[in-house]
N, C-alpha and C positions, 0 to 999 in steps of 0.2 A: 717498612714504617719508620719515621725518625724517632729518636729519644731526645726529648726535651727537657731542660733542666729548669725547675720553680724553685724559688726560695719561700718558703711558707712558715707560718707561726701556730705554736699550740693556742687553742681557745680555753681560756678559763673562766669566761662567762658565758650563761646558756639563757635559752628563753626568747622570746618574740623581741623584747627589748633590747637585749644584748645584739641579736641578730641584726637590727636595724641599725644600731650603732656601728657594727661592722661595715654593713654595707655603705654607710655615710662615711666611712673612711676608708671607701675603696677596697674593703675586703668582700670575700665571699665564705660564708661558714660552711664547712665541709668536714664529713666524716670518712677516717681511713680506717678499713675492717679488711679482714682475711687472714687465712692460715692458722685461725685458732688463737689470734691475739686479740686482747682487750681493744675493743674500738678507740681511735685516737682521734680528738676534734681539733680540728685546723681551721686556719683562716688563709684563704687564698689570695693572692693580688688578683684583683679583678680585670683591671686592663690585661695584664700579662695572659690570665688564664684565657680569656675570651679570644685574645689573639691567636694563642696555641689551638684551641677548637676550629677557629675561622680557618687558618692556615693549614692545619694537619689533620682535622677531623677528631672524632671523638674516640677513636682507637690509637691516638698517640701514646706513647710510653712515656710517662712522666717519671723524671729523677727529682722527687721531693728532697730539696734541704731543708730539713726541719730547725728554725732557728732556735737557739736555748735549749736543745735535747741534750742533757747530761748523762743520764742513767742507762745502762745496758738495756732497760726493759725497752726505753724510749731511743731508738736508734737515730743518728743524726741524719741518715739518707735512708729513702725508701723508694723502691720502683713501686709505681701504680699504674693501673688504669682507671679511666672514667667510666663507672657503672651507670650513674643516673646522673641527668641534669635537670632541676627543677627551673623553670621560667614563670616570672610572674605573668597573669594571664591577659593581663591588661598593660601593663606599662612595659614589659617585654625585657625586663633585666633578670639576670641569673639569681635566683634565691638561695639557693642551695646545691649541694654537688656530693654524691658519694663516689669515692674511690675505693678501688680494690688493690691490696697488696698482691704484687706478682714477684716471682724471683726469676732469675737468670735461667734460661733452660726448660722453664716450666712451658706446658702447654694450655692455651685458653682458648675459651669457645666464644667467638665475636661474630657480629654482623658487619659484612664488608659490602659497599656500594658496586653494583653491577652497572657498568658505561658501555652503551652500544656504539659500535664503530662501523664505519661504512655506509651506504646507501643501498636499500632493498631494489629489487627491480622494477620496472615500471609498471604503473597500474596497480600498485600495492598499497598497503595501509600496515603499518607495523603497531603492535600492543605490547607494550612491555609489562608483563603481569607481575614482575619482582622486581623492586628497586635496589634489594639487597639479598645476598645469601649468607647462610650461616657457616662457618667453617671452625675446624679447630687447628691452631697453628702456634709455634713455639712464639712466647710473648714479645721478643723481639725482632720478630720477622712477620709482623701483620702487614699484609698487602694493603696499600691505600685504596686500591679498588681493581676488579677483576673486569676483563673487557671481552665482550661478545660480538663478534665480526656478525654483521648482517648483510655484508656487501653482496649484491646481485642476488639475494634471496628471493626466491618466487613465492607466490602464493601458496599458501598449505603449508609452507615452513613452520616448524615448531621446534624450539630448541629448549631442551630440559635442563634442570638444575645438574644432573649427571653429564651434561654436555658441556658444560661451562669450562674452560681452562683454568686450572688453579697453578698457583706457584710450587715448586718444589717443598715438601714438607707440610703442606696444607692437607687437611682431610674433609669433606664434605659433610656436614650435619643436617643440612637441610633434607628434607624428604628429595630424593632423587629423580622421582617422578613429577616435582613440582614444575609447573611450565614457566620460563622464565621469560619467553617471547614468543609470539604469534604472529606470523605473516600472513594477513588476508588479501583477498581481491579489495581493491578499492571500489567504491559503488558508483556507477556512473552516474551523470549530471541527471539522465532522465529518471535513474531510481530514484535519486535524491529529490527531485521535484514530485515525484509519485508519492513520496512519503509526508510531502507537506500538504496539509489540506488547507488552501487559503481560501475556500468558499466560505464568506461570512464570518473569519476569523477576526475577532475583536470588535465585531459590528454588531450593534443592537438596532432592530429593524424598529421604526417609527411606527407606532399603533395609529389606525386611523382614527380622525378626529370623533367619530359616532361611537368608536369603541370606548374611547376614553371618556366621553360624555356618560354613556352607560355605566361606567365602572364609578362615576363620581356620585 
């Protein structure tokens, strides 16, 4: 996983009004915490941060250059991972970000995307049960993704979390017995037609005129 540098600013105003002003100025309110230090309130550059997440994913290691940090208690540079991103449910902009301090050489637990490669055998249907698996890995060596080959896999094939190839230094923390991928026999056309009851579907039969008159 790549390391990305961002210049951020300390926040001195708090509350909903301050957050709205920050967002209007192109900033995202954020909190940096971890390793027993007091939380630090920061403002992230909205466009740059969104680009980082889009291009590198949420597991990108951020090198934060904190503008205006002068005291030893407030380091001018911090390494961090994005812990939580809060997105507005309707307008789809980032409202708030929680960042977690990490140190070089430290191991962290993260969710890593699972990507399927290859094509399963003929007459099969692939079900991916897990889109991510959780691993413990050194903070500066988080994989962008892990790949699982289904090339030529026959019906009945099951791939468990314990069978997913991991990069050197990474340890699986997801339940090893969790199924990641299942390959089933694809239903035949006849079976699919048998499952669909088309007789009378969506059709309301007209009542005889004599019945309608009796009801009136």
